[in-house]
GUMARVEX-325162 format. One record per residue: x, y, z of N, C-alpha, C in turn. Coordinates in pm, whole numbers, plus 50000, padded with zeros to 5 digits. Layout:
BEGIN
- n_X,n_Y,n_Z,ca_X,ca_Y,ca_Z,c_X,c_Y,c_Z
- X,Y,Z,X,Y,Z,X,Y,Z .
...
This chain:
BEGIN
- n_X,n_Y,n_Z,ca_X,ca_Y,ca_Z,c_X,c_Y,c_Z
- 51340,49633,50390,51202,49616,50316,51196,49455,50338 .
- 51084,49395,50392,50988,49265,50382,50879,49280,50228 .
- 50906,49137,50183,50770,49098,50077,50721,49004,50078 .
- 50609,48949,50053,50589,48832,50107,50465,48858,49941 .
- 50429,48732,49906,50363,48677,49783,50321,48607,49809 .
- 50149,48566,49751,50097,48716,49674,50013,48732,49857 .
- 49867,48811,49793,49839,48783,49928,49713,48896,49889 .
- 49527,48813,49984,49420,48859,49921,49415,49007,50027 .
- 49316,49087,49996,49260,49288,50037,49095,49165,50043 .
- 49112,49166,50170,48964,49128,50199,48900,49302,50232 .
- 48744,49267,50241,48609,49382,50277,48688,49433,50430 .
- 48706,49363,50466,48743,49519,50579,48784,49674,50566 .
- 48687,49765,50635,48731,49905,50581,48868,49969,50576 .
- 48848,50011,50574,49002,50080,50562,49079,50067,50715 .
- 49158,50089,50735,49204,50138,50898,49207,50245,50884 .
- 49127,50339,51010,49159,50492,51034,49336,50517,51059 .
- 49421,50488,51131,49546,50514,51057,49612,50495,50944 .
- 49607,50425,50897,49557,50452,50689,49533,50535,50648 .
- 49371,50571,50664,49361,50702,50600,49503,50817,50618 .
- 49550,50865,50515,49585,50968,50508,49750,50901,50463 .
- 49737,50808,50486,49989,50757,50515,50005,50802,50358 .
- 49925,50837,50280,49969,50811,50166,49900,50993,50044 .
- 49945,51021,49973,49861,51123,49870,49758,51066,49827 .
- 49704,51118,49761,49584,51033,49699,49676,51050,49520 .
- 49667,51106,49522,49743,51108,49367,49916,50977,49398 .
- 50012,50962,49440,50125,50892,49440,50017,50758,49446 .
- 49871,50730,49515,49785,50630,49534,49783,50566,49361 .
- 49737,50660,49348,49682,50585,49172,49727,50655,49030 .
- 49889,50671,49100,49963,50748,48996,50084,50545,49031 .
- 50098,50527,49120,50205,50459,49106,50184,50315,49164 .
- 49974,50304,49199,49938,50190,49216,50033,50077,49395 .
- 49998,50210,49473,49980,50127,49603,49985,50175,49687 .
- 49883,50069,49817,49821,50132,49903,49830,50073,50033 .
- 49799,50132,50118,49895,50163,50242,49708,49971,50244 .
- 49806,49866,50335,49681,49795,50383,49697,49762,50529 .
- 49755,49766,50612,49815,49756,50734,49938,49862,50840 .
- 49951,49721,50907,50060,49811,51000,50071,49668,51070 .
- 50267,49709,51068,50292,49617,51166,50429,49641,51209 .
- 50522,49558,51326,50574,49549,51417,50665,49747,51361 .
- 50555,49824,51333,50648,49975,51342,50588,49953,51155 .
- 50639,49895,51091,50587,49884,50910,50483,49892,50881 .
- 50461,50004,50713,50334,50019,50740,50320,49913,50591 .
- 50247,49845,50604,50236,49693,50523,50158,49797,50323 .
- 50218,49753,50262,50138,49839,50122,50131,49695,50035 .
- 50046,49751,50001,50034,49640,49878,50050,49753,49759 .
- 50109,49660,49648,50147,49725,49503,50114,49605,49381 .
- 50146,49671,49256,50187,49517,49157,50301,49479,49120 .
- 50386,49582,49167,50579,49583,49115,50618,49564,49227 .
- 50730,49529,49253,50750,49485,49371,50938,49507,49415 .
- 50920,49605,49246,51052,49589,49191,51107,49727,49152 .
- 50994,49794,49174,50963,49923,49148,51070,49994,49268 .
- 51172,49986,49291,51263,50047,49417,51196,50261,49422 .
- 51224,50283,49241,51197,50427,49324,51100,50468,49396 .
- 50959,50396,49351,50838,50414,49408,50818,50324,49538 .
- 50911,50239,49571,50901,50188,49727,50992,50299,49810 .
- 51153,50310,49728,51237,50482,49857,51110,50587,49817 .
- 51049,50611,49759,50945,50765,49728,50809,50724,49844 .
- 50791,50626,49908,50694,50537,50024,50723,50626,50132 .
- 50871,50504,50151,50977,50547,50295,51045,50629,50323 .
- 51023,50770,50178,51069,50878,50227,50947,50916,50271 .
- 50781,50979,50226,50701,51032,50272,50635,50975,50438 .
- 50644,50852,50411,50577,50814,50553,50698,50770,50658 .
- 50832,50813,50648,50959,50748,50746,50924,50637,50852 .
- 50857,50535,50739,50884,50373,50761,50927,50281,50724 .
- 51005,50139,50803,50983,50074,50671,50934,50013,50650 .
- 50819,49962,50542,50822,49895,50466,50829,49734,50445 .
- 50617,49674,50464,50668,49524,50471,50569,49565,50348 .
- 50616,49502,50203,50515,49460,50053,50485,49396,50033 .
- 50344,49365,50003,50293,49283,49932,50232,49276,49800 .
- 50280,49191,49727,50222,49198,49589,50058,49155,49577 .
- 49976,49206,49504,49839,49281,49434,49740,49192,49347 .
- 49722,49112,49324,49651,49096,49188,49604,49248,49120 .
- 49580,49276,48987,49542,49351,48955,49424,49443,48986 .
- 49276,49333,49017,49168,49314,49079,49139,49411,49243 .
- 49278,49341,49276,49258,49378,49462,49280,49470,49438 .
- 49421,49535,49409,49438,49655,49394,49335,49766,49314 .
- 49287,49756,49185,49112,49840,49154,49047,49820,49335 .
- 49010,49748,49349,48929,49750,49484,49002,49791,49602 .
- 49130,49802,49605,49218,49876,49741,49191,50027,49686 .
- 49215,50040,49577,49204,50195,49524,49128,50278,49568 .
- 48996,50183,49541,48840,50296,49497,48771,50236,49688 .
- 48844,50236,49728,48902,50204,49908,48868,50329,49947 .
- 49040,50267,49973,49139,50392,50011,49090,50537,49945 .
- 49066,50539,49812,49032,50666,49764,48858,50734,49849 .
- 48797,50624,49876,48602,50669,49922,48647,50702,50098 .
- 48803,50742,50103,48775,50782,50227,48761,50918,50337 .
């Protein structure tokens, strides 16, 4: 896992390849959103990069390595709204 800190979540539409990457209930309950893909890894935005349980769950669900990006609460709220509006 790699960690990038911090990152802005921009106003581009959610990439079609990311839609459905994570279950909606997981996105809402654990404040984690897919925001991109790079070199076979799923880039996820999180509020807490130390929550190993959530990150392990996402790696298992996606069967991919993760690149973790810490985002602000405002950016997370915006990203969750965009993701769930799919």
